[in-house]
C-alpha positions in Angstrom: 81.1 150.0 107.7 80.8 146.8 106.8 80.4 143.5 109.1 83.6 141.7 108.4 81.5 138.7 109.4 78.9 139.6 106.4 81.8 140.7 103.8 82.2 137.3 101.7 85.3 138.5 100.0 86.9 139.7 103.6 89.6 137.0 104.9 88.8 134.5 107.4 90.6 131.7 109.0 90.0 128.3 111.1 92.5 128.0 113.9 93.0 125.5 116.8 94.5 122.8 118.3 94.5 118.8 118.2 95.0 117.2 121.4 94.0 114.1 123.2 92.7 114.2 126.8 96.5 114.1 128.3 98.7 115.8 125.3 99.0 117.4 122.4 98.9 115.6 118.8 101.8 117.0 116.9 101.8 116.1 113.2 98.1 115.4 112.4 96.9 115.8 109.1 94.1 118.3 109.0 92.0 118.7 105.5 89.4 121.1 104.7 86.7 120.4 102.4 83.9 123.0 101.3 80.1 121.7 101.3 80.7 119.4 97.8 83.3 117.7 99.3 86.0 119.4 97.5 89.5 120.3 99.0 90.0 123.5 100.1 93.0 123.4 102.2 95.3 121.2 104.0 97.7 121.0 106.5 99.7 119.5 109.8 99.4 120.5 113.3 102.7 122.0 115.3 104.8 120.3 117.9 101.9 121.9 120.4 99.0 120.6 118.2 98.6 123.8 117.1 97.2 124.6 113.3 95.8 127.6 111.3 93.9 127.8 108.1 94.3 131.5 107.3 93.0 133.1 103.8 89.8 131.5 103.9 86.9 132.9 102.5 84.1 133.4 105.0 81.6 130.0 105.2 81.1 126.5 106.7 83.6 123.9 106.1 84.0 120.6 107.0 87.2 119.6 108.7 88.8 116.5 109.0 91.5 115.6 111.2 93.5 112.1 111.4 96.6 110.9 112.8 98.5 107.6 112.9 97.0 105.2 115.9 94.4 107.6 116.8 90.4 107.7 115.5 89.7 110.0 112.6 87.7 113.3 113.2 85.0 115.2 111.3 83.8 118.6 112.8 81.5 121.5 111.0 83.4 124.5 111.4 82.5 128.3 110.6 85.3 130.8 109.3 84.6 133.5 110.6 86.5 136.8 108.7 88.4 138.8 111.3 88.1 141.8 112.6 91.6 142.6 113.9 94.5 142.1 112.1 96.6 138.7 112.0 99.9 138.4 113.7 102.8 137.7 112.2 102.8 134.5 110.4 99.0 134.8 109.7 98.2 132.5 112.9 95.8 133.4 115.9 95.2 130.6 118.2 92.8 132.1 120.8 89.2 130.7 120.8 90.1 128.5 117.7 89.0 124.7 118.2 89.4 122.3 120.3 90.2 119.0 118.6 90.5 116.0 120.9 91.3 112.8 118.9 90.7 109.3 120.7 93.8 107.0 120.8 93.1 103.8 119.0 95.3 100.4 120.3 97.8 98.7 118.1 99.6 95.6 117.9 102.9 95.3 116.9 105.9 92.8 116.9 107.9 90.4 114.5 107.2 87.2 113.0 110.2 84.8 113.4 110.5 81.0 112.6 111.2 79.2 115.8 113.8 77.1 114.7 116.4 79.3 112.9 115.6 82.7 114.4 115.2 84.0 111.3 112.6 86.6 110.4 109.7 85.4 108.0 108.9 88.0 105.5 105.5 88.6 103.9 104.0 86.7 106.6 100.1 88.0 106.6 99.0 89.2 110.4 95.0 89.1 111.3 93.1 90.5 114.0 90.1 89.1 114.6 87.5 89.9 117.1 85.8 88.2 119.4 82.6 87.7 117.2 84.6 86.6 114.2 85.1 89.6 112.2 88.5 90.4 110.9 89.3 94.1 112.5 92.6 94.9 111.1 95.2 92.9 108.8 98.5 93.3 107.7 102.0 91.4 106.1 105.3 91.5 107.6 108.1 93.8 106.4 111.3 91.9 105.7 112.7 92.3 108.8 109.6 90.2 110.3 108.2 93.2 111.9 104.2 93.7 111.7 102.0 96.6 112.6 98.3 96.6 113.0 96.3 99.8 113.8 93.1 100.6 114.7 92.5 97.0 116.4 88.9 97.0 118.9 89.9 97.2 122.1 86.7 95.4 123.2 87.2 92.2 124.3 90.3 89.5 123.2 91.6 89.5 119.7 92.7 86.3 118.4 96.0 86.9 116.2 96.5 85.0 112.9 99.6 84.6 111.5 100.7 82.5 108.3 103.3 82.5 105.8 103.9 80.7 102.1 105.0 77.4 103.1 104.1 77.2 107.0 100.9 76.1 108.7 98.6 79.0 110.3 98.9 79.7 113.7 96.4 81.4 116.2 97.4 83.3 119.6 95.3 85.1 121.9 96.0 88.6 123.1 94.2 90.4 125.9 94.3 94.4 124.9 95.5 96.9 127.5 93.4 100.6 128.0 92.6 102.5 125.0 94.8 103.9 123.0 97.9 101.5 124.3 100.1 99.7 122.0 100.9 95.8 122.5 104.2 94.2 121.2 103.3 90.8 120.7 106.3 88.5 118.5 104.8 85.6 117.0 106.4 82.5 115.8 105.8 80.5 112.8 107.5 77.4 111.4 108.5 77.5 107.9 108.2 74.1 106.3 110.4 73.4 103.5 110.8 70.7 100.7 113.9 68.1 101.1 114.9 66.8 97.5 118.0 65.2 95.7 118.8 62.5 93.9 119.9 59.0 95.6 122.8 56.9 93.5 125.2 54.1 94.5 128.2 53.3 92.3 127.2 56.6 90.2 124.1 55.4 89.2 120.7 56.3 90.2 118.8 53.9 92.7 114.9 53.9 91.8 112.1 52.7 93.8 114.3 52.9 96.8 112.4 53.5 100.2 113.4 56.1 102.0 112.5 57.7 106.0 113.8 61.3 107.4 114.8 61.4 110.9 115.4 64.7 113.0 118.3 65.3 115.2 116.7 63.0 118.4 116.1 60.1 115.8 112.5 60.6 115.3 111.1 59.3 112.1 109.6 62.7 110.4 108.4 61.5 106.8 108.8 58.9 104.5 109.5 59.1 100.8 110.4 56.7 98.0 113.3 57.2 94.7 111.6 58.0 91.4 112.8 55.8 88.4 115.5 58.7 88.0 116.5 58.1 91.7 115.1 61.6 92.8 113.4 62.0 96.4 111.3 64.7 97.9 110.3 65.1 101.6 107.6 68.0 101.6 106.6 69.8 104.5 109.7 69.6 106.3 110.7 72.1 109.2 114.2 73.9 108.9 117.1 71.7 110.3 119.8 68.8 110.3 118.2 65.3 109.3 119.4 62.0 108.8 118.2 59.9 105.7 118.0 56.1 105.7 116.9 53.3 103.8 116.9 49.2 104.2 119.9 48.8 102.3 122.3 51.4 103.2 123.8 53.1 106.3 122.4 56.5 107.1 123.3 59.6 105.7 123.2 63.5 106.9 121.0 66.1 105.8 120.7 69.8 106.2 117.6 72.2 105.2 117.4 75.5 105.7 114.5 77.7 105.9 113.6 77.8 101.7 113.9 74.4 99.9 116.9 72.3 100.0 118.6 70.3 97.6 120.6 67.4 98.8 122.2 64.6 96.7 123.0 61.1 98.5 125.6 58.8 97.6 124.7 55.5 99.6 126.9 52.4 100.2 125.7 49.0 101.1 126.0 47.7 104.5 
């Protein structure tokens, strides 16, 4: 009788479970490759972390286990031909591999404009470690949500968020234990452009000095109309403003999170 472990045509298997130190890891992706790095099989762990690769040729393989929120693990394994028949379903877990995946920290949250409360889309969120190295980066979704996975848990992180039409903002975050997930909402003030045409008596007013005042009456910007009466205030946060000139009364102007257009008709004082 031929020893099944030496019979290269016999059916072998690799089985086991994926877990952390405390609980099973379901839905982990397990990839089996041969010595040349060619993928032989692929599967996912069950709800209890169990997995199986039946019907293999006996020999050595490399098993790669990966699950979002955990550090991937590569392990050299030996597929040994089974002496006993496999149970129904072709899976036996007794004496299988015990793969322990280490959770990694993650940071999630939302990016919003502090003035409007609206989500900021396509904002770049970068995690920088104490040495100044970028350890993770992502972009915010249409609802402003973001997720940074696999961040270094050694020491505080600096989160930097930048968005089109906004000044970048940095925030320090102290991460907890390994594998913990932090929720950090980020506020980035989007800046817009307020533009329009100033007219009086149906005619444009060229080279007219203008000042922009916020809702508290503070001066936030200066501009001058062009030859065709157009004006432009750039880098202005969303909100309600008042436009003034030296020769006319104040005019209300509003600007949203995107470029705003407000045509003004000035009346002499």
